[in-house]
C-alpha positions in Angstrom: -23.2 27.4 -16.0 -25.6 30.3 -15.6 -28.1 29.2 -18.3 -31.8 29.3 -18.2 -33.9 26.2 -18.7 -34.6 25.5 -22.3 -31.6 27.5 -23.6 -30.0 26.1 -26.7 -26.3 25.8 -26.8 -24.0 24.8 -29.8 -22.4 21.4 -29.6 -19.1 20.7 -31.3 -17.4 17.4 -32.0 -13.6 17.5 -32.3 -12.1 16.1 -35.5 -9.2 14.7 -33.4 -8.6 11.0 -33.5 -10.4 9.6 -30.3 -7.9 6.7 -30.0 -5.4 9.2 -28.5 -7.7 10.0 -25.6 -7.8 7.4 -22.8 -9.5 7.5 -19.4 -8.0 5.7 -16.4 -9.8 4.6 -13.3 -7.4 4.7 -10.3 -7.8 2.6 -7.3 -9.4 4.1 -4.2 -7.0 5.7 -1.7 -7.3 7.0 1.8 -8.8 10.5 2.1 -6.0 11.4 4.5 -3.4 10.9 1.8 -2.8 14.3 0.3 0.4 13.8 -1.6 0.5 11.7 -4.7 3.6 9.7 -5.5 5.7 11.2 -8.3 5.4 9.3 -11.6 8.9 8.7 -13.0 8.1 6.6 -16.0 5.2 5.8 -18.3 5.2 3.2 -21.1 2.5 1.6 -23.3 1.9 -1.3 -25.7 -0.6 0.3 -28.2 -1.7 -2.9 -29.9 -2.5 -4.6 -26.6 -3.9 -1.4 -25.0 -1.6 -1.9 -22.0 -0.1 0.9 -19.8 2.4 0.9 -17.0 3.1 3.7 -14.5 6.2 3.6 -12.3 5.7 5.6 -9.1 8.8 6.5 -7.0 8.5 5.9 -3.2 9.3 8.7 -0.8 12.4 7.3 0.9 12.8 10.3 3.2 9.6 9.5 5.1 9.4 7.6 8.4 7.2 4.9 6.7 10.0 3.7 4.3 12.2 0.9 5.6 15.4 0.5 3.6 16.1 -2.9 5.1 12.6 -4.1 4.1 13.0 -2.6 0.6 16.3 -4.5 0.1 14.7 -7.7 1.4 11.8 -7.5 -1.0 14.1 -6.8 -4.0 16.4 -9.6 -3.1 13.6 -12.1 -2.6 11.5 -11.3 -5.6 14.4 -11.0 -8.1 12.6 -8.3 -10.0 14.9 -5.4 -9.3 18.3 -7.0 -9.9 18.5 -5.8 -13.5 18.0 -2.2 -12.4 20.7 -2.3 -9.8 24.4 -1.8 -10.7 27.0 -4.4 -9.8 28.4 -2.4 -6.8 25.1 -1.9 -5.0 22.4 -4.1 -3.4 19.1 -4.1 -5.3 16.4 -2.0 -3.6 12.6 -1.7 -4.1 12.4 2.1 -4.5 9.3 2.3 -6.8 5.8 0.8 -7.3 4.5 -0.4 -10.6 0.9 0.1 -11.6 -0.6 -1.7 -14.6 -3.8 -1.2 -16.6 -6.5 -3.7 -17.3 -9.5 -3.4 -19.7 -12.7 -2.1 -18.2 -15.8 -4.3 -18.8 -18.0 -1.2 -19.1 -15.9 0.0 -22.0 -18.8 1.2 -24.3 -19.0 4.4 -26.3 -18.1 7.5 -24.1 -17.2 11.0 -24.9 -15.3 13.7 -23.0 -17.2 17.0 -22.7 -15.8 20.4 -22.0 -18.1 23.4 -21.5 -16.6 26.8 -22.4 -18.1 30.1 -23.6 -21.6 28.7 -23.6 -20.5 25.9 -26.0 -20.2 22.1 -25.4 -17.2 20.5 -27.0 -17.2 16.7 -27.2 -14.2 14.4 -27.8 -14.4 10.7 -28.4 -12.8 8.5 -25.8 -10.7 5.7 -27.2 -11.0 3.5 -24.2 -11.3 3.1 -20.4 -8.9 1.1 -18.3 -8.5 0.3 -14.7 -5.2 1.1 -13.0 -4.1 -1.1 -10.1 -0.9 -1.8 -8.3 1.2 -4.8 -9.5 2.1 -7.1 -6.6 4.2 -9.5 -8.6 7.2 -8.8 -6.3 5.3 -10.7 -3.5 5.8 -14.0 -5.4 9.2 -15.6 -5.0 11.4 -15.6 -8.1 11.2 -18.9 -10.0 14.2 -21.2 -9.7 16.1 -21.7 -12.9 17.5 -25.0 -13.8 21.3 -25.0 -14.3 21.1 -27.4 -17.3 18.1 -28.5 -19.3 17.6 -32.2 -19.8 17.6 -33.7 -23.3 14.2 -34.2 -24.7 13.2 -36.5 -27.5 11.9 -34.6 -30.5 9.6 -36.0 -33.2 10.0 -34.4 -36.6 6.8 -34.0 -38.6 6.5 -32.9 -42.2 4.2 -30.2 -43.3 0.9 -31.4 -44.8 -1.7 -29.6 -46.8 -4.0 -27.5 -44.6 -7.6 -26.5 -45.1 -9.1 -23.0 -44.6 -9.9 -23.6 -40.9 -6.4 -24.7 -40.1 -5.0 -21.7 -42.0 -7.1 -19.2 -40.0 -6.0 -20.9 -36.7 -2.4 -20.7 -37.7 -2.7 -17.0 -38.6 -4.4 -16.3 -35.3 -1.6 -17.9 -33.4 0.9 -15.8 -35.4 -0.9 -12.6 -34.5 -1.0 -13.6 -30.8 2.7 -14.3 -30.8 3.4 -11.0 -32.5 1.3 -9.2 -29.7 3.4 -10.9 -27.0 6.6 -9.7 -28.7 5.3 -6.2 -29.0 7.9 -3.8 -27.5 7.1 -1.2 -24.8 7.0 2.5 -25.9 8.1 5.2 -23.5 5.9 8.2 -23.2 6.5 11.8 -22.0 4.6 12.5 -18.8 3.6 15.9 -17.6 1.7 16.8 -14.4 -1.5 18.8 -14.8 0.2 22.0 -13.7 2.8 22.0 -16.5 2.6 23.9 -19.8 2.9 20.6 -21.6 -0.3 19.3 -20.1 -2.1 22.6 -20.6 -1.2 22.5 -24.4 -2.5 19.0 -24.7 -5.7 20.0 -22.9 -6.1 23.0 -25.3 -6.2 20.6 -28.2 -9.6 19.5 -27.1 -11.0 22.9 -27.9 -11.2 22.5 -31.7 -14.0 24.8 -32.9 -13.1 27.4 -35.5 -12.9 30.2 -32.9 -10.7 28.2 -30.6 -8.4 26.3 -33.0 -5.6 28.8 -33.6 -1.9 29.1 -32.8 -2.4 31.2 -29.7 -4.2 28.3 -28.0 -1.8 25.5 -29.0 1.4 27.6 -28.2 2.1 29.4 -24.9 2.4 33.1 -24.9 6.0 33.9 -24.0 8.3 36.8 -24.6 12.0 36.6 -25.6 13.3 37.1 -22.0 11.1 34.3 -20.6 12.1 32.1 -23.6 15.8 32.6 -22.7 15.3 31.9 -19.0 13.4 28.7 -19.8 16.7 27.1 -20.7 18.0 27.7 -17.2 15.3 25.7 -15.4 16.7 22.4 -14.2 14.3 21.1 -11.6 10.8 19.6 -11.8 8.7 20.8 -14.7 5.7 22.8 -13.5 6.9 23.2 -9.9 6.7 26.8 -8.6 9.8 26.1 -6.4 11.7 24.6 -9.4 13.8 27.6 -10.2 17.5 28.5 -10.2 18.9 31.1 -8.0 18.7 34.4 -9.9 22.4 35.1 -9.0 23.4 31.8 -10.9 21.3 32.4 -14.0 23.9 34.7 -15.8 26.7 32.3 -14.9 25.4 29.2 -16.7 25.9 28.3 -20.4 28.6 30.9 -21.0 31.3 30.5 -23.6 34.9 30.8 -22.4 35.4 34.0 -24.2 32.6 35.7 -22.3 33.8 34.2 -19.0 37.1 36.0 -19.3 35.3 39.3 -19.5 33.6 38.8 -16.2 34.9 39.6 -12.7 37.3 37.1 -11.4 34.9 35.9 -8.6 32.0 35.4 -11.1 34.3 33.9 -13.6 35.6 31.2 -11.2 32.1 30.5 -9.9 30.7 30.0 -13.4 33.7 27.8 -14.4 33.2 25.5 -11.4 29.4 25.3 -11.9 30.1 23.7 -15.3 33.2 21.5 -14.6 32.3 20.6 -11.0 35.9 19.7 -10.1 39.3 21.1 -11.2 42.9 21.4 -10.1 44.3 24.8 -9.2 46.9 24.8 -12.0 44.2 23.8 -14.6 41.9 26.6 -13.5 44.7 29.2 -13.8 45.7 28.0 -17.3 42.2 27.7 -18.6 41.1 31.1 -17.4 44.6 32.6 -18.2 45.2 33.9 -14.7 49.0 34.0 -15.1 49.7 37.0 -12.9 50.8 36.4 -9.3 48.2 38.9 -8.0 45.4 37.1 -10.0 46.6 33.8 -8.7 46.2 34.9 -5.1 42.8 36.5 -5.8 41.6 33.3 -7.5 42.7 31.3 -4.5 40.9 33.6 -2.2 37.7 33.3 -4.3 37.9 29.5 -4.3 37.4 29.4 -0.5 34.0 31.1 -1.0 32.5 28.8 -3.6 34.5 25.5 -3.5 36.0 22.9 -1.1 39.4 21.2 -1.2 39.3 17.4 -1.9 42.5 15.5 -2.6 44.3 18.7 -3.4 41.6 19.6 -6.0 38.8 22.1 -5.9 35.2 21.0 -6.0 32.2 23.3 -6.3 30.5 23.8 -3.0 27.2 22.0 -2.4 25.5 25.1 -1.1 26.4 26.9 -4.4 25.3 24.0 -6.6 22.0 23.5 -4.8 20.6 26.9 -3.8 18.4 26.7 -0.7 14.7 26.7 -1.2 14.7 25.0 -4.6 14.0 21.6 -6.0 17.0 20.0 -7.7 18.5 16.7 -8.9 17.1 14.0 -11.0 13.9 13.4 -9.0 13.3 17.0 -7.9 14.3 16.7 -4.2 14.7 19.6 -1.9 18.1 21.3 -2.3 18.8 21.1 1.4 18.7 17.3 1.4 20.9 17.0 -1.7 23.4 19.5 -0.4 23.7 17.6 2.9 24.2 14.2 1.1 26.7 15.7 -1.4 28.8 17.2 1.4 28.9 13.9 3.2 30.1 12.2 0.0 32.8 14.8 -0.4 33.8 14.3 3.2 34.4 10.6 2.4 36.5 11.5 -0.6 38.5 13.9 1.5 39.6 10.8 3.6 39.8 8.1 0.9 40.3 7.8 -2.8 37.5 5.3 -3.2 34.0 5.0 -1.8 31.3 2.3 -2.1 28.0 3.3 -3.5 25.9 1.0 -1.3 27.4 2.6 1.8 26.6 6.1 0.5 23.0 5.1 -0.3 22.5 3.5 3.1 23.9 6.6 5.0 22.2 9.3 2.9 18.9 7.5 2.3 18.7 9.1 -1.2 17.3 7.4 -4.3 19.9 5.4 -6.2 19.7 7.7 -9.3 20.4 10.7 -7.1 23.4 9.1 -5.6 24.7 8.1 -9.0 24.2 11.7 -10.4 26.2 13.1 -7.5 29.0 10.6 -7.8 29.3 11.2 -11.5 30.1 14.9 -10.8 33.6 14.2 -9.4 34.3 10.4 -9.5 34.2 7.4 -11.9 33.6 3.7 -11.4 36.8 1.6 -11.5 37.4 -2.1 -12.1 36.8 -3.0 -8.4 33.2 -1.6 -8.7 34.2 1.3 -6.4 33.8 5.0 -7.2 37.2 6.6 -7.4 37.9 10.4 -7.3 38.2 11.5 -10.9 41.4 13.6 -10.5 44.7 12.4 -9.0 45.8 13.9 -5.7 47.5 17.3 -6.3 50.5 16.9 -4.1 52.1 20.0 -5.6 49.3 22.2 -4.4 49.3 20.6 -1.0 53.0 21.3 -0.7 53.0 24.9 -1.8 49.8 26.2 -0.2 50.1 25.0 3.3 47.8 27.6 5.0 45.0 27.0 2.5 45.2 23.2 3.1 45.2 23.8 6.8 42.1 26.0 6.6 40.2 23.5 4.5 41.1 20.5 6.7 39.9 22.4 9.7 36.6 23.0 8.0 36.3 19.3 7.0 36.9 18.3 10.6 34.1 20.5 11.7 31.8 18.9 9.1 33.0 15.5 10.4 31.9 16.4 14.0 28.5 17.5 12.7 27.8 14.2 10.9 29.1 12.2 13.9 26.4 13.8 16.0 23.8 12.7 13.5 24.9 9.1 13.7 26.6 9.0 10.3 29.3 6.3 9.8 32.5 8.2 8.8 36.2 7.4 8.9 37.5 7.2 12.5 40.5 9.4 11.9 40.1 13.1 11.4 42.1 15.0 8.7 45.5 15.9 9.9 46.4 19.6 10.1 49.7 19.8 8.3 52.6 21.7 9.9 54.8 24.0 7.9 58.1 22.3 7.0 61.2 24.4 7.3 63.2 24.7 4.1 66.8 23.5 3.9 68.1 27.1 3.4 66.5 28.2 6.7 68.1 25.3 8.6 71.5 26.1 7.1 71.2 29.8 8.1 70.2 28.9 11.6 73.1 26.5 12.0 75.6 29.1 10.7 74.2 31.6 13.2 75.0 29.2 16.0 
């Protein structure tokens, strides 16, 4: 503000409803803490003026103890509803609740721009603090309630005072039954947050479509549909080589090169059998079949005789991916470990995967849902049956893939991962009956 003393400036008051603007006072934190925990969920009760923020804990740090988190969740009983039947509950988030501020008098939010002061009414001020209800043990529930003697009373005529008391009680009960409403949260660096901030500039010269809507050309608009990681993160982009391969109809895929066609197909289906891939992409020629098999070794791995998109292709290095926006390197390593387990067994247990990979539960679920499904035993079973026909016909390809899996197995063993004790067998080529007959005739 380079203004001389005594300079008059115009003051504008926004016509926007001030009840939509809230101010929150956060608790004090250590100055050494530079990274804020990501906010995964926000919900409110408008009538009671209550707000809840759920912050995800960073499980990849050395300060997070998986055993302690499971112990707290099991003792408090607050996280059992969020856990699925096949996994142990875990405290992987912190809940922050709001409380009314005593100094909640009339306040306004002021923004100074272009030598003008723009004021917006503040609907309320609340203090945000951490909820420590998980430290209290869960109340014991009685198996069967005892019978209680009930006295029935008939309604009598009520006066005005009794009527007001009854109406007040009804309103309080209605407030208690008020449902939670989920809100969309956007960090300060996102376009969503910037558009909401622009709404505070409501003078005639500022209030126009160019302020409320971001300037974007057609190419940027099309590429915006290809972003899959955290909103507003500079690292949250897809590899440029993958952008033309996503969201393509089958008719356009068949016009591409066979290598790009197979890669794009696997990026969408995640797992497929070799015969299904050939029939879907109409690769009926023997030469095309051999070329397709050669391309699969570059962008996929063999699991149970079926082909699964490679983790390095699905999660490009240097990006943020997944449900919570984790580094691609961590997700690729965990996903490859899960595929290694499926290469040995038809079923895996989710709790075992979570303990070994130390990923958030929602990330583990998202990875498992790509190529497996939950069965009646609360285990995750590989989604496609074992393709014994492919294993029998393509001996050299199976041998090459098993050799690569055994190398991955040795890598995870060095990092103290618990994996099956036996390595994958390298199959030997079986001699056909015709060759045995010819050799016996020669003798």
